[in-house]
C-alpha positions in Angstrom: 0.0 0.0 0.0 1.3 3.4 -0.9 2.3 5.7 2.0 0.7 9.0 2.5 2.7 12.1 1.5 3.3 13.9 4.7 6.3 16.0 3.6 6.1 19.7 4.5 5.4 21.8 1.3 7.8 24.6 0.4 6.6 28.1 -0.5 5.9 27.5 -4.2 3.5 24.7 -3.5 1.8 26.6 -0.6 1.2 29.6 -2.8 0.0 27.4 -5.6 -2.6 25.9 -3.3 -3.8 29.4 -2.4 -4.3 30.0 -6.1 -6.5 26.9 -6.2 -8.6 27.6 -3.1 -8.7 31.4 -2.8 -9.5 31.9 -6.5 -11.0 35.4 -6.9 -9.8 36.8 -3.6 -7.4 39.8 -4.2 -3.8 38.8 -3.8 -2.2 42.0 -5.0 -3.4 45.6 -5.2 -1.4 48.5 -6.6 -3.3 51.8 -7.1 -6.2 50.8 -9.3 -4.8 47.4 -10.4 -6.1 44.3 -8.7 -4.8 40.7 -9.2 -6.8 37.8 -7.8 -5.1 34.7 -6.3 -6.1 32.7 -9.3 -4.6 35.3 -11.7 -1.5 35.5 -9.5 -1.1 31.7 -9.7 -1.3 31.8 -13.5 0.9 34.8 -13.9 3.7 33.5 -11.7 3.6 30.0 -13.1 3.9 31.4 -16.6 7.0 33.4 -15.6 8.5 30.3 -13.9 7.9 28.1 -16.9 9.1 30.7 -19.4 12.4 30.9 -17.4 12.7 27.1 -17.4 12.1 27.0 -21.2 15.1 29.4 -21.6 17.3 27.0 -19.5 17.1 29.1 -16.3 16.0 27.0 -13.3 17.3 25.3 -10.2 20.5 26.9 -9.0 20.5 29.8 -11.4 20.8 33.4 -10.1 18.4 36.0 -11.4 18.8 39.7 -10.8 15.8 41.9 -10.1 16.3 45.6 -10.5 12.7 46.8 -10.2 10.6 49.6 -8.7 7.6 48.6 -6.5 4.7 47.3 -8.3 2.7 44.1 -9.1 5.2 43.1 -11.7 8.0 42.9 -9.2 6.0 40.6 -6.8 5.1 38.3 -9.7 8.7 38.2 -10.9 10.0 37.4 -7.4 7.5 34.5 -7.0 7.9 33.3 -10.6 11.6 33.0 -10.0 11.0 31.1 -6.8 8.7 28.7 -8.5 11.2 28.1 -11.3 13.8 26.9 -8.9 16.1 29.8 -9.6 17.3 32.2 -6.9 16.2 35.8 -7.0 18.7 38.6 -6.3 16.7 41.8 -5.7 18.9 44.9 -5.7 18.5 48.0 -3.6 17.7 50.8 -6.1 19.5 53.4 -4.1 23.0 52.0 -4.5 25.4 53.5 -6.9 25.7 52.2 -10.4 29.1 50.8 -9.6 27.8 49.0 -6.5 24.8 47.6 -8.5 27.2 46.2 -11.2 29.4 44.7 -8.4 26.4 42.9 -6.9 25.2 41.5 -10.2 28.7 40.3 -10.9 29.2 38.8 -7.5 25.9 36.9 -7.9 26.9 35.8 -11.4 23.4 36.2 -12.7 22.0 34.4 -15.7 19.0 36.6 -16.2 17.8 40.0 -15.2 14.3 41.6 -14.7 14.0 45.3 -14.6 11.5 48.2 -14.7 11.9 50.8 -17.5 13.0 53.5 -15.0 16.1 51.4 -14.3 17.1 50.5 -17.9 19.4 53.4 -18.5 21.6 52.7 -15.6 21.8 49.1 -16.5 23.2 49.7 -20.0 26.9 49.5 -19.1 26.4 46.2 -17.3 24.3 44.7 -20.1 26.8 45.9 -22.7 29.5 43.9 -21.0 27.2 40.9 -20.3 25.4 40.3 -23.6 24.6 36.7 -22.7 22.4 37.7 -19.7 18.7 37.3 -20.5 17.0 40.6 -19.9 13.3 41.2 -19.5 11.7 44.6 -18.7 8.4 45.1 -17.1 6.9 46.2 -20.4 8.1 43.0 -22.0 7.1 40.7 -19.2 3.7 39.7 -20.6 5.2 38.9 -24.0 8.0 36.9 -22.4 5.6 34.6 -20.5 2.3 34.7 -22.4 2.7 31.3 -24.2 4.1 29.5 -21.2 2.3 26.8 -19.3 0.1 27.9 -16.3 0.7 24.8 -14.3 3.1 24.8 -11.3 6.5 23.6 -12.6 8.3 20.8 -10.8 12.0 21.7 -10.8 12.8 19.1 -8.1 13.4 21.6 -5.3 14.7 20.7 -1.9 14.7 22.7 1.3 18.4 23.4 0.8 18.0 25.1 -2.6 18.7 28.8 -2.7 15.6 31.0 -2.7 17.0 34.5 -2.6 20.1 36.6 -2.0 19.7 40.0 -0.3 22.7 42.2 -0.2 23.4 43.9 3.1 22.5 47.6 3.4 26.2 48.5 3.8 25.8 50.8 6.8 29.1 49.7 8.1 31.1 48.6 5.1 30.8 46.9 1.7 27.6 45.0 1.1 27.7 41.2 1.3 25.2 38.7 -0.3 23.1 37.1 2.3 21.9 33.7 1.1 18.6 32.1 2.2 17.3 28.7 1.2 13.7 27.4 0.7 13.2 25.7 4.0 14.7 28.5 5.9 12.5 31.1 4.2 9.4 29.0 4.7 10.1 28.5 8.4 11.0 32.2 8.7 7.6 33.2 7.2 5.8 30.8 9.6 7.5 32.0 12.7 7.1 35.7 11.8 3.5 35.3 10.8 2.8 34.1 14.3 4.9 36.8 16.0 3.4 39.6 13.9 -0.2 38.2 14.0 -0.9 37.6 10.3 -4.0 35.8 9.1 -5.9 35.2 5.8 -7.9 38.4 6.1 -4.7 40.5 6.4 -4.4 43.6 4.1 -0.7 44.5 4.3 0.6 47.9 3.0 4.0 48.1 1.5 5.8 51.4 1.4 9.5 50.2 1.4 11.2 48.8 -1.7 10.4 45.1 -2.2 14.1 44.5 -2.5 14.4 45.1 1.2 14.2 42.2 3.8 11.8 44.4 5.7 9.4 44.1 2.8 10.1 40.4 2.5 8.8 40.0 6.1 5.4 41.4 5.1 5.4 39.8 1.7 6.1 36.3 2.7 3.9 36.5 5.8 1.0 37.9 3.8 1.3 35.4 1.0 1.8 32.5 3.3 -1.4 33.5 5.2 -3.3 34.0 2.0 -3.9 37.7 2.6 -3.7 40.7 0.3 -0.7 42.8 -0.5 -1.4 46.5 -1.1 1.7 48.0 -2.8 2.5 51.7 -2.7 4.9 52.9 -5.5 6.6 55.2 -3.0 6.3 56.4 0.6 4.2 59.6 1.1 3.0 60.1 4.7 -0.3 61.7 3.8 -1.0 59.0 1.2 -0.2 56.2 3.7 -2.8 57.5 6.1 -5.3 57.9 3.3 -4.6 54.3 2.1 -5.0 52.9 5.6 -8.3 54.5 6.0 -9.7 53.8 2.4 -8.3 50.2 2.1 -8.9 49.0 5.6 -5.2 48.2 6.1 -4.5 45.7 8.9 -0.7 45.3 8.8 2.4 47.0 7.6 6.1 47.4 8.5 7.9 50.7 8.6 11.1 52.2 10.1 11.0 54.7 12.9 11.5 57.8 10.7 8.4 56.8 8.7 6.3 56.5 11.8 7.6 59.9 12.9 6.6 61.4 9.5 3.1 59.8 9.9 2.6 61.5 13.3 3.7 64.8 11.8 1.1 65.0 9.0 -1.2 68.0 9.6 -4.5 66.6 10.6 -3.3 63.0 11.0 -5.6 62.6 14.0 -8.6 63.0 11.7 -7.8 59.8 9.8 -9.6 56.6 10.7 -6.9 54.1 11.5 -9.1 51.6 13.4 -8.5 48.8 10.9 -4.9 48.4 12.0 -4.3 45.2 13.9 -0.5 44.8 14.0 2.3 46.9 12.7 6.1 46.3 12.8 8.8 48.8 13.5 12.3 47.8 12.6 15.5 49.0 11.0 16.7 51.1 13.9 15.5 51.5 17.5 12.1 53.1 18.1 12.7 55.8 20.7 10.5 55.3 23.8 8.7 58.6 23.4 7.7 57.8 19.7 6.7 54.3 20.8 4.4 55.7 23.4 2.9 58.1 20.9 2.2 55.2 18.5 0.7 53.1 21.3 -1.8 55.9 22.0 -2.6 56.5 18.3 -2.7 53.0 16.9 -3.9 51.2 19.9 -2.2 49.4 22.9 -2.0 46.1 21.1 -0.9 47.2 17.6 2.8 48.1 17.7 5.4 45.4 17.7 9.0 46.4 17.7 11.4 44.0 15.9 15.1 43.8 16.2 16.6 41.6 13.5 19.2 41.0 10.9 18.6 39.8 7.3 21.1 37.0 8.3 18.4 35.6 10.5 18.4 36.6 14.2 15.1 38.2 15.3 13.5 39.4 18.5 10.1 41.0 19.0 8.5 42.9 21.8 4.8 41.9 22.1 2.7 45.0 22.9 1.2 43.2 25.9 4.7 43.1 27.4 5.7 46.7 26.5 4.4 48.5 29.7 7.4 49.3 31.9 9.9 48.2 29.2 9.3 50.6 26.3 13.0 50.6 25.5 13.2 46.9 25.0 13.1 45.0 21.7 11.6 41.9 23.4 12.6 38.2 23.3 13.7 35.9 20.5 11.4 34.6 17.8 10.0 31.1 18.1 12.9 28.6 17.5 15.6 31.3 17.9 18.0 31.6 20.8 20.3 34.5 21.7 23.2 35.1 24.1 25.2 38.2 25.1 29.0 37.7 24.9 31.8 40.0 26.2 35.1 41.0 24.6 36.6 37.7 25.8 33.9 35.8 23.8 32.4 34.5 27.0 28.7 34.8 27.9 28.0 37.7 30.3 25.2 37.7 33.0 22.0 39.8 32.8 22.5 43.5 33.1 25.9 43.5 31.4 26.5 44.7 27.9 28.1 42.7 25.1 27.7 41.5 21.5 24.4 39.8 20.7 24.8 36.4 19.1 22.0 34.1 17.9 21.1 30.7 16.5 18.1 29.0 15.1 16.5 27.5 12.0 16.0 30.8 10.2 19.7 31.8 10.3 21.3 32.0 6.8 23.6 29.2 5.7 26.2 31.8 4.9 27.3 34.7 2.8 27.3 34.2 -1.0 30.9 33.5 -2.3 32.3 34.8 1.1 33.4 31.9 3.3 35.8 34.3 5.0 32.9 36.6 6.0 30.8 33.7 7.1 33.6 32.5 9.4 34.1 36.0 10.7 30.4 36.2 11.6 30.5 32.9 13.6 30.9 32.5 17.3 31.4 29.0 18.5 30.2 28.0 22.0 31.8 25.5 24.3 29.8 22.6 22.7 31.1 23.4 19.3 27.8 25.0 18.1 28.0 27.9 15.8 26.1 31.2 16.5 25.7 34.3 14.3 27.5 37.4 15.5 25.2 40.4 15.0 27.7 43.2 15.5 25.1 44.8 17.8 25.7 45.6 21.5 22.9 44.7 23.8 22.0 43.4 27.3 19.4 41.2 28.8 17.4 42.1 31.9 16.7 39.6 34.7 13.5 38.5 32.9 15.3 37.9 29.5 14.1 41.0 27.7 16.7 42.4 25.2 17.8 46.0 25.1 19.9 47.3 22.2 22.8 49.4 23.5 24.4 50.3 20.2 26.0 49.1 17.0 29.4 47.6 17.8 31.2 49.4 15.0 29.6 52.7 15.9 30.8 52.5 19.5 33.1 55.4 20.6 36.2 54.7 22.6 37.0 57.9 24.6 39.7 58.0 27.2 39.6 54.2 27.4 35.9 54.2 28.1 33.2 52.7 25.8 30.6 55.3 24.9 27.4 54.2 23.1 26.0 56.9 20.8 22.5 55.6 21.2 22.5 56.6 24.9 23.4 60.2 24.0 20.9 60.2 21.1 18.1 59.1 23.4 18.8 62.2 25.6 19.0 64.7 22.6 15.8 63.4 20.9 13.8 64.5 24.0 14.6 68.2 23.3 11.5 69.8 21.9 13.5 71.5 19.1 15.3 68.3 17.9 13.7 66.4 15.0 16.4 63.9 14.3 19.9 63.2 15.7 23.0 61.0 15.2 26.1 60.9 17.4 29.5 59.9 16.0 33.0 59.8 17.4 35.5 62.3 16.0 39.3 62.4 16.7 40.5 64.1 19.9 44.1 64.6 20.9 43.2 64.3 24.6 40.7 61.5 24.6 41.4 59.6 21.3 37.7 60.1 20.3 35.0 62.4 21.5 31.3 62.4 20.7 29.8 64.9 18.2 26.1 65.3 17.8 24.7 66.0 14.3 21.1 67.4 14.8 18.2 68.1 12.4 16.1 70.9 14.1 12.3 70.9 14.1 10.9 73.0 11.3 10.5 76.6 12.4 12.6 76.3 15.5 15.4 78.7 16.3 17.8 76.1 17.7 21.1 77.3 19.1 23.7 74.6 18.9 25.8 75.8 21.9 22.7 76.0 24.1 21.6 72.5 23.0 25.1 71.1 23.8 25.0 72.6 27.2 21.5 71.3 27.8 22.5 67.8 26.8 25.7 67.8 28.8 23.9 68.7 31.9 21.9 65.5 31.6 24.6 63.2 30.3 27.2 61.4 32.4 30.7 62.9 32.6 32.2 60.4 30.1 29.3 60.9 27.6 29.4 64.6 27.3 29.4 65.8 23.7 32.1 68.0 22.3 29.6 70.0 20.3 26.4 70.1 18.1 26.4 70.5 14.4 23.1 71.4 12.7 22.0 70.0 9.4 18.9 69.8 7.2 18.8 66.0 7.0 20.7 62.8 8.0 21.9 60.3 5.4 19.8 57.2 5.6 19.5 54.0 3.6 16.1 53.0 2.2 15.5 50.9 5.4 15.8 54.0 7.6 19.2 53.3 9.0 21.4 56.3 9.5 24.6 56.0 7.5 27.1 56.9 10.2 30.0 56.0 8.0 28.9 58.8 5.7 28.7 61.2 8.6 32.2 60.2 9.7 33.4 61.0 6.2 31.8 64.4 6.3 32.7 65.4 9.9 36.1 63.7 10.2 35.1 60.8 12.4 37.1 57.6 12.7 
């Protein structure tokens, strides 16, 4: 007698079953365009089979240089179903960095939107064998292909996607994720972020970002609806939440701040919101409290995580009394705090956060050296991922982020964490945004400098602000000065590019 098939399906099969059973329910919405789950199934299967017919399938790398839209989602899922591995590129990188990433991944095919074609010409000229399909040619490329789900013989260990690091602390690296890991990642995050089949998730960050992949895979896994915004506009976001009945979204703190600054934002009906994620950089306690009041006491979930696969979340039910925490590890993930001697430190002491679990990447693409460098091995021989972030656990196991290890300032032999200083400065009523970096000092080696974006219309005096802050800071933390600027450099995920600030202001 034949045995029942009890193997756990991978994402391509799960999404294909949604196409069968959810049929006319909207899967994708972008402005006035709506794609049902049945149409989504047909469209992505056609892309997958068209790729296979051209010889691009299991193990091949496929670049994706596209702006937000329905075409990009269908391309990413079509690549996944073909057995190939997608390489979505951050559109804000320089042309040189873009070409370096595509070369590093050794792509066999490339999908792009028309707005990106000009910048791709030098790469395509030097790589004439790379199959290239624009969004306007996508329908013609796949129209004659089969609409059935292909069977490329995938295993859980096959590559699903490569996301290049944001490069806030150095040159980007390709972070490789496999089918089983991405499926489990989606399951675990869907539980933590409270996704369900009626979810309507708004996307305002580029779909090349791992932040967007959180919402995308959680929504698709749950059989919900993705509502895609071509770009972020704070007023339009509030209008869309109200008009579309948005239940979920993920944003970075600066975006939440912009939402709260929209004139008349209190007049928008945001009652449909069930759970929203904040990530990318720490959510200051004052802004977190504001969001709790505006969006509801159970809606805001702060997430600390790396694309490499270490994640913690602070459940809103646990936030009272620990607003500065980023919570506890995701299901199936474990973390430790280790000191400079690579030994675990007790609660209350700061050190580097390391993590392990089933969602951790298998390694960096083509970079075994970087993979080794990012590995901490415990006394049992088990490998843990080094995050490069400094944190500490309280006596109940809640994690607090102290700072980015590479952004730490060493002044007079003392470790100074810029985030501690930033948390004081942001409380000043005339400060809109702030970053603290270390600059050279003959006396101390390094000394903190604050770069501040004033609130619009304020008449902020930099000397007075420095004096105000230093009166509140510890003696070792005192800033050497305040520099005013119109804006801080950020990557598309909202992280402040402190290496850029160090270049401008002479930091180390």
